[in-house]
C-alpha positions as a Markdown table, in Angstrom:
| # | Residue | x | y | z |
|---|---|---|---|---|
| 1 | Unk | 0.0 | 0.0 | 0.0 |
| 2 | Unk | 1.4 | 3.4 | -1.0 |
| 3 | Unk | 2.2 | 5.9 | 1.7 |
| 4 | Unk | -0.3 | 8.7 | 1.8 |
| 5 | Unk | 1.1 | 12.1 | 0.8 |
| 6 | Unk | -0.9 | 15.1 | 2.2 |
| 7 | Unk | -0.8 | 18.3 | 0.2 |
| 8 | Unk | -2.3 | 21.7 | 1.1 |
| 9 | Unk | -4.2 | 23.3 | -1.8 |
| 10 | Unk | -5.0 | 27.0 | -1.5 |
| 11 | Unk | -7.7 | 28.7 | -3.5 |
| 12 | Unk | -10.3 | 31.4 | -3.2 |
| 13 | Unk | -13.8 | 30.8 | -1.8 |
| 14 | Unk | -15.4 | 31.7 | -5.1 |
| 15 | Unk | -17.7 | 29.7 | -7.5 |
| 16 | Unk | -15.1 | 29.4 | -10.2 |
| 17 | Unk | -12.4 | 27.9 | -7.9 |
| 18 | Unk | -15.0 | 25.7 | -6.2 |
| 19 | Unk | -16.1 | 24.5 | -9.6 |
| 20 | Unk | -12.5 | 23.7 | -10.6 |
| 21 | Unk | -11.8 | 21.7 | -7.4 |
| 22 | Unk | -15.1 | 20.0 | -7.0 |
| 23 | Unk | -13.8 | 16.6 | -8.1 |
| 24 | Unk | -11.0 | 16.8 | -5.6 |
| 25 | Unk | -13.3 | 18.0 | -2.7 |
| 26 | Unk | -15.9 | 15.3 | -3.3 |
| 27 | Unk | -13.5 | 12.4 | -4.2 |
| 28 | Unk | -14.8 | 12.1 | -7.8 |
| 29 | Unk | -11.4 | 11.2 | -9.3 |
| 30 | Unk | -8.5 | 8.9 | -8.5 |
| 31 | Unk | -5.6 | 10.8 | -6.8 |
| 32 | Unk | -3.2 | 8.0 | -6.2 |
| 33 | Unk | -1.3 | 8.5 | -2.9 |
| 34 | Unk | -2.1 | 12.2 | -2.8 |
| 35 | Unk | -4.7 | 13.7 | -0.4 |
| 36 | Unk | -5.6 | 17.4 | -0.7 |
| 37 | Unk | -6.4 | 19.7 | 2.2 |
| 38 | Unk | -8.4 | 22.6 | 0.8 |
| 39 | Unk | -7.4 | 26.0 | 2.2 |
| 40 | Unk | -9.9 | 28.7 | 1.3 |
| 41 | Unk | -8.7 | 32.2 | 1.5 |
| 42 | Unk | -8.9 | 35.4 | -0.5 |
| 43 | Unk | -6.3 | 35.9 | -3.2 |
| 44 | Unk | -4.4 | 38.6 | -1.4 |
| 45 | Unk | -3.9 | 36.3 | 1.6 |
| 46 | Unk | -2.8 | 33.5 | -0.7 |
| 47 | Unk | -0.3 | 35.8 | -2.5 |
| 48 | Unk | 1.2 | 36.7 | 0.9 |
| 49 | Unk | 1.4 | 33.1 | 2.0 |
| 50 | Unk | 3.1 | 32.2 | -1.3 |
| 51 | Unk | 5.9 | 34.7 | -0.6 |
| 52 | Unk | 6.7 | 32.6 | 2.5 |
| 53 | Unk | 6.4 | 29.3 | 0.6 |
| 54 | Unk | 3.7 | 28.0 | 3.0 |
| 55 | Unk | 1.4 | 26.0 | 0.8 |
| 56 | Unk | 2.1 | 23.0 | -1.4 |
| 57 | Unk | -0.2 | 24.1 | -4.2 |
| 58 | Unk | -1.8 | 27.5 | -4.4 |
| 59 | Unk | -3.7 | 29.9 | -6.6 |
| 60 | Unk | -1.9 | 33.2 | -6.9 |
| 61 | Unk | -2.2 | 36.4 | -8.9 |
| 62 | Unk | 0.1 | 36.5 | -11.9 |
| 63 | Unk | 1.4 | 39.7 | -10.5 |
| 64 | Unk | 2.5 | 37.9 | -7.4 |
| 65 | Unk | 4.5 | 35.4 | -9.4 |
| 66 | Unk | 7.2 | 38.0 | -9.8 |
| 67 | Unk | 7.8 | 37.7 | -6.0 |
| 68 | Unk | 7.5 | 33.9 | -5.6 |
| 69 | Unk | 9.2 | 32.5 | -8.8 |
| 70 | Unk | 12.1 | 31.2 | -6.7 |
| 71 | Unk | 9.7 | 29.0 | -4.7 |
| 72 | Unk | 6.8 | 28.1 | -7.0 |
| 73 | Unk | 6.4 | 26.8 | -10.6 |
| 74 | Unk | 3.4 | 27.5 | -12.7 |
| 75 | Unk | 1.0 | 24.6 | -13.3 |
| 76 | Unk | -0.3 | 24.3 | -16.9 |
| 77 | Unk | -3.9 | 24.3 | -15.7 |
| 78 | Unk | -6.0 | 26.4 | -13.3 |
| 79 | Unk | -5.4 | 29.8 | -14.9 |
| 80 | Unk | -7.9 | 32.6 | -14.9 |
| 81 | Unk | -7.7 | 34.6 | -18.1 |
| 82 | Unk | -10.0 | 37.3 | -19.3 |
| 83 | Unk | -10.8 | 37.2 | -23.0 |
| 84 | Unk | -11.9 | 40.9 | -23.6 |
| 85 | Unk | -13.3 | 40.9 | -20.1 |
| 86 | Unk | -12.0 | 40.9 | -16.5 |
| 87 | Unk | -11.5 | 43.4 | -13.6 |
| 88 | Unk | -12.9 | 46.8 | -14.1 |
| 89 | Unk | -13.1 | 50.2 | -12.4 |
| 90 | Unk | -16.6 | 51.3 | -11.4 |
| 91 | Unk | -17.9 | 54.5 | -9.9 |
| 92 | Unk | -21.1 | 56.3 | -9.2 |
| 93 | Unk | -20.2 | 58.7 | -12.1 |
| 94 | Unk | -19.6 | 57.5 | -15.6 |
| 95 | Unk | -16.0 | 58.8 | -15.9 |
| 96 | Unk | -13.6 | 58.2 | -18.8 |
| 97 | Unk | -10.3 | 56.4 | -17.9 |
| 98 | Unk | -8.4 | 59.7 | -17.9 |
| 99 | Unk | -10.9 | 61.1 | -15.3 |
| 100 | Unk | -9.5 | 58.6 | -12.8 |
| 101 | Unk | -6.4 | 60.6 | -12.3 |
| 102 | Unk | -5.9 | 61.6 | -8.7 |
| 103 | Unk | -9.0 | 59.6 | -7.6 |
| 104 | Unk | -9.2 | 57.5 | -4.4 |
| 105 | Unk | -9.7 | 54.0 | -5.7 |
| 106 | Unk | -10.5 | 50.9 | -3.6 |
| 107 | Unk | -8.4 | 47.9 | -4.7 |
| 108 | Unk | -8.6 | 44.2 | -3.7 |
| 109 | Unk | -4.9 | 43.9 | -2.8 |
| 110 | Unk | -1.4 | 45.3 | -3.7 |
| 111 | Unk | -0.3 | 42.0 | -5.3 |
| 112 | Unk | -3.4 | 41.4 | -7.3 |
| 113 | Unk | -3.0 | 41.3 | -11.1 |
| 114 | Unk | -5.9 | 43.7 | -11.4 |
| 115 | Unk | -4.0 | 46.4 | -9.4 |
| 116 | Unk | -0.9 | 45.9 | -11.5 |
| 117 | Unk | -2.9 | 46.1 | -14.7 |
| 118 | Unk | -4.7 | 49.3 | -13.5 |
| 119 | Unk | -1.3 | 50.9 | -12.8 |
| 120 | Unk | -0.1 | 50.1 | -16.3 |
| 121 | Unk | -3.3 | 51.2 | -18.0 |
| 122 | Unk | -3.5 | 54.6 | -16.2 |
| 123 | Unk | 0.3 | 55.2 | -16.6 |
| 124 | Unk | -0.3 | 55.1 | -20.4 |
| 125 | Unk | -2.6 | 58.0 | -20.0 |
| 126 | Unk | -0.2 | 59.9 | -17.7 |
| 127 | Unk | -2.6 | 59.3 | -14.9 |
| 128 | Unk | -2.2 | 58.0 | -11.3 |
| 129 | Unk | -4.5 | 57.3 | -8.4 |
| 130 | Unk | -4.5 | 56.8 | -4.6 |
| 131 | Unk | -5.1 | 53.1 | -3.8 |
| 132 | Unk | -6.8 | 51.8 | -0.7 |
| 133 | Unk | -6.8 | 48.1 | 0.0 |
| 134 | Unk | -10.4 | 46.9 | 0.8 |
| 135 | Unk | -11.7 | 43.3 | 1.0 |
| 136 | Unk | -12.8 | 42.5 | -2.5 |
| 137 | Unk | -16.4 | 41.7 | -1.5 |
| 138 | Unk | -16.8 | 45.1 | 0.2 |
| 139 | Unk | -15.5 | 47.3 | -2.6 |
| 140 | Unk | -18.8 | 48.1 | -4.4 |
| 141 | Unk | -20.8 | 48.8 | -1.3 |
| 142 | Unk | -18.1 | 51.2 | 0.0 |
| 143 | Unk | -18.0 | 53.0 | -3.3 |
| 144 | Unk | -21.8 | 53.4 | -3.2 |
| 145 | Unk | -21.5 | 54.7 | 0.4 |
| 146 | Unk | -19.0 | 57.4 | -0.9 |
| 147 | Unk | -16.0 | 56.2 | 1.0 |
| 148 | Unk | -14.0 | 56.0 | -2.2 |
| 149 | Unk | -14.3 | 57.7 | -5.6 |
| 150 | Unk | -14.1 | 54.4 | -7.5 |
| 151 | Unk | -13.5 | 50.7 | -7.0 |
| 152 | Unk | -11.4 | 48.1 | -8.8 |
| 153 | Unk | -13.7 | 45.0 | -8.9 |
| 154 | Unk | -12.9 | 41.4 | -9.4 |
| 155 | Unk | -14.9 | 38.2 | -9.3 |
| 156 | Unk | -18.7 | 38.3 | -9.7 |
| 157 | Unk | -18.9 | 42.1 | -9.2 |
| 158 | Unk | -18.1 | 42.3 | -12.9 |
| 159 | Unk | -21.6 | 41.0 | -13.6 |
| 160 | Unk | -23.5 | 42.7 | -10.9 |
| 161 | Unk | -22.1 | 46.3 | -10.5 |
| 162 | Unk | -24.9 | 47.9 | -12.4 |
| 163 | Unk | -27.5 | 46.6 | -9.9 |
| 164 | Unk | -26.0 | 49.0 | -7.4 |
| 165 | Unk | -26.2 | 52.0 | -9.8 |
| 166 | Unk | -22.5 | 51.9 | -10.6 |
| 167 | Unk | -20.9 | 52.7 | -14.0 |
| 168 | Unk | -17.9 | 51.1 | -15.7 |
| 169 | Unk | -15.1 | 53.6 | -16.1 |
| 170 | Unk | -12.4 | 51.2 | -17.4 |
| 171 | Unk | -12.5 | 47.6 | -18.5 |
| 172 | Unk | -9.1 | 46.1 | -18.2 |
| 173 | Unk | -9.8 | 43.1 | -20.4 |
| 174 | Unk | -10.6 | 45.3 | -23.4 |
| 175 | Unk | -7.7 | 47.6 | -22.7 |
| 176 | Unk | -5.3 | 44.6 | -22.7 |
| 177 | Unk | -6.8 | 43.1 | -25.8 |
| 178 | Unk | -6.4 | 46.3 | -27.7 |
| 179 | Unk | -2.9 | 46.9 | -26.3 |
| 180 | Unk | -1.5 | 43.5 | -27.2 |
| 181 | Unk | -3.4 | 42.7 | -30.4 |
| 182 | Unk | -5.7 | 40.0 | -29.0 |
| 183 | Unk | -3.9 | 38.4 | -26.0 |
| 184 | Unk | -6.1 | 37.3 | -23.1 |
| 185 | Unk | -5.7 | 39.2 | -19.8 |
| 186 | Unk | -3.6 | 37.2 | -17.3 |
| 187 | Unk | -5.2 | 37.2 | -13.8 |
| 188 | Unk | -4.7 | 34.1 | -11.7 |
| 189 | Unk | -2.5 | 31.1 | -11.9 |
| 190 | Unk | -2.2 | 27.8 | -10.1 |
| 191 | Unk | 1.3 | 27.1 | -8.7 |
| 192 | Unk | 3.2 | 24.3 | -7.0 |
| 193 | Unk | 6.0 | 24.5 | -4.5 |
| 194 | Unk | 9.2 | 23.5 | -6.2 |
| 195 | Unk | 10.1 | 21.3 | -3.2 |
| 196 | Unk | 7.9 | 18.6 | -4.8 |
| 197 | Unk | 10.4 | 18.2 | -7.7 |
| 198 | Unk | 9.8 | 15.1 | -9.8 |
| 199 | Unk | 6.3 | 14.6 | -8.4 |
| 200 | Unk | 5.1 | 17.9 | -9.9 |
| 201 | Unk | 3.9 | 16.5 | -13.3 |
| 202 | Unk | 1.9 | 13.8 | -11.5 |
| 203 | Unk | 0.2 | 16.3 | -9.3 |
| 204 | Unk | -0.4 | 18.6 | -12.3 |
| 205 | Unk | -2.2 | 15.8 | -14.1 |
| 206 | Unk | -4.5 | 15.3 | -11.1 |
| 207 | Unk | -5.4 | 19.0 | -10.9 |
| 208 | Unk | -6.1 | 19.1 | -14.7 |
| 209 | Unk | -8.3 | 16.0 | -14.3 |
| 210 | Unk | -10.3 | 17.8 | -11.6 |
| 211 | Unk | -11.0 | 20.8 | -13.9 |
| 212 | Unk | -11.9 | 18.5 | -16.8 |
| 213 | Unk | -14.3 | 16.5 | -14.6 |
| 214 | Unk | -16.1 | 19.7 | -13.7 |
| 215 | Unk | -16.4 | 20.8 | -17.3 |
| 216 | Unk | -17.6 | 17.3 | -18.3 |
| 217 | Unk | -20.1 | 17.2 | -15.4 |
| 218 | Unk | -21.2 | 20.8 | -15.4 |
| 219 | Unk | -24.5 | 20.5 | -13.6 |
| 220 | Unk | -23.2 | 18.7 | -10.5 |
| 221 | Unk | -20.1 | 20.8 | -10.3 |
| 222 | Unk | -22.1 | 24.0 | -10.7 |
| 223 | Unk | -24.5 | 22.9 | -8.0 |
| 224 | Unk | -21.5 | 22.5 | -5.6 |
| 225 | Unk | -20.0 | 25.9 | -6.7 |
| 226 | Unk | -23.3 | 27.7 | -5.9 |
| 227 | Unk | -22.3 | 27.3 | -2.2 |
| 228 | Unk | -19.8 | 30.1 | -2.8 |
| 229 | Unk | -21.9 | 32.2 | -5.2 |
| 230 | Unk | -22.7 | 35.1 | -2.8 |
| 231 | Unk | -26.4 | 35.4 | -3.6 |
| 232 | Unk | -26.0 | 34.8 | -7.3 |
| 233 | Unk | -28.8 | 33.0 | -9.1 |
| 234 | Unk | -27.9 | 29.8 | -10.9 |
| 235 | Unk | -27.8 | 31.4 | -14.4 |
| 236 | Unk | -25.5 | 34.2 | -13.3 |
| 237 | Unk | -23.2 | 31.8 | -11.4 |
| 238 | Unk | -23.1 | 29.7 | -14.5 |
| 239 | Unk | -22.1 | 32.7 | -16.6 |
| 240 | Unk | -19.4 | 33.7 | -14.1 |
| 241 | Unk | -18.0 | 30.1 | -14.0 |
| 242 | Unk | -17.9 | 30.0 | -17.8 |
| 243 | Unk | -15.9 | 33.2 | -17.9 |
| 244 | Unk | -13.1 | 31.7 | -15.7 |
| 245 | Unk | -13.3 | 28.0 | -16.2 |
| 246 | Unk | -12.8 | 27.2 | -19.8 |
| 247 | Unk | -10.2 | 26.1 | -22.4 |
| 248 | Unk | -7.7 | 28.7 | -20.9 |
| 249 | Unk | -8.1 | 26.9 | -17.6 |
| 250 | Unk | -7.3 | 23.5 | -18.9 |
| 251 | Unk | -4.1 | 24.7 | -20.5 |
| 252 | Unk | -2.8 | 28.2 | -21.1 |
| 253 | Unk | -1.5 | 27.3 | -24.5 |
| 254 | Unk | 1.1 | 29.3 | -26.3 |
| 255 | Unk | -1.1 | 32.4 | -26.4 |
| 256 | Unk | -1.7 | 32.3 | -22.6 |
| 257 | Unk | 2.0 | 31.8 | -21.8 |
| 258 | Unk | 2.9 | 34.7 | -24.2 |
| 259 | Unk | 0.4 | 36.9 | -22.4 |
| 260 | Unk | 1.9 | 36.2 | -18.9 |
| 261 | Unk | 5.3 | 37.0 | -20.3 |
| 262 | Unk | 4.1 | 40.2 | -21.9 |
| 263 | Unk | 2.5 | 41.4 | -18.6 |
| 264 | Unk | 5.5 | 40.7 | -16.5 |
| 265 | Unk | 7.9 | 42.2 | -19.0 |
| 266 | Unk | 5.8 | 45.4 | -19.3 |
| 267 | Unk | 5.5 | 45.7 | -15.5 |
| 268 | Unk | 9.3 | 45.2 | -15.1 |
| 269 | Unk | 10.0 | 47.9 | -17.8 |
| 270 | Unk | 7.6 | 50.2 | -15.9 |
| 271 | Unk | 9.6 | 49.5 | -12.7 |
| 272 | Unk | 6.5 | 48.1 | -10.9 |
| 273 | Unk | 7.9 | 44.5 | -10.2 |
| 274 | Unk | 11.2 | 42.7 | -10.1 |
| 275 | Unk | 12.4 | 41.0 | -13.3 |
| 276 | Unk | 11.3 | 37.4 | -13.9 |
| 277 | Unk | 13.9 | 36.0 | -16.2 |
| 278 | Unk | 12.4 | 32.5 | -16.6 |
| 279 | Unk | 8.8 | 31.5 | -16.5 |
| 280 | Unk | 8.8 | 27.9 | -15.1 |
| 281 | Unk | 5.9 | 25.9 | -16.3 |
| 282 | Unk | 5.4 | 22.3 | -15.1 |
| 283 | Unk | 5.2 | 20.0 | -18.2 |
| 284 | Unk | 3.1 | 16.9 | -18.1 |
């Protein structure tokens, strides 16, 4: 009998991540000697934990990879990519992007990809802003309350902001698509601690199998994911899951890898992150 190998698996308490990991959480697939302990925390907390190398496998922001590339390798599946959609800036006033100059903007974390991309987008316009870190699920309400001029929203807020009377001022997925000639917007990545060495491809295959199981058994995986849908109805949750669990999630492909490289190179050139000389993807 094989020795049991326990692995910590960090991901966000969101419907798309729940959908991806449904098969693992409910023992729907064979995992060999590996057992996965699910650690559900917001992405900023997972980014911070990754800088300390705490978890075996963890979702992180692509932005954060610049600070953890010495400890973690990128898994080929589990990515969050925005194909002309993604994080956006919303406000009670329908401002143009240039109008965000000097504004107080609530952001979901300093190491989130959305924050890095907003910095790049506004820098192109010669604009800057004052960021305030706010829990991602409080941003819209606090903009409505007038605490901040605008908010940088991620997750399902991209589909529900208008219900609160907010307006989209800048859509980062469209900005990136136009800037790069059609590359998807890099947001999140699944990573594995390099201490697992030769076992990394085997673990990568198990995680890819979990995602594929969810896509192949959509109704049951979606029913599970609704537990993290924060008051979304089934149709809206299904739309949100479809945005972030799709062919990009199964494998970045060359286009996805090129987009991550492009973002990190542009951010380094703008002196926003350290240089990442080699992107290390686990191959299976």
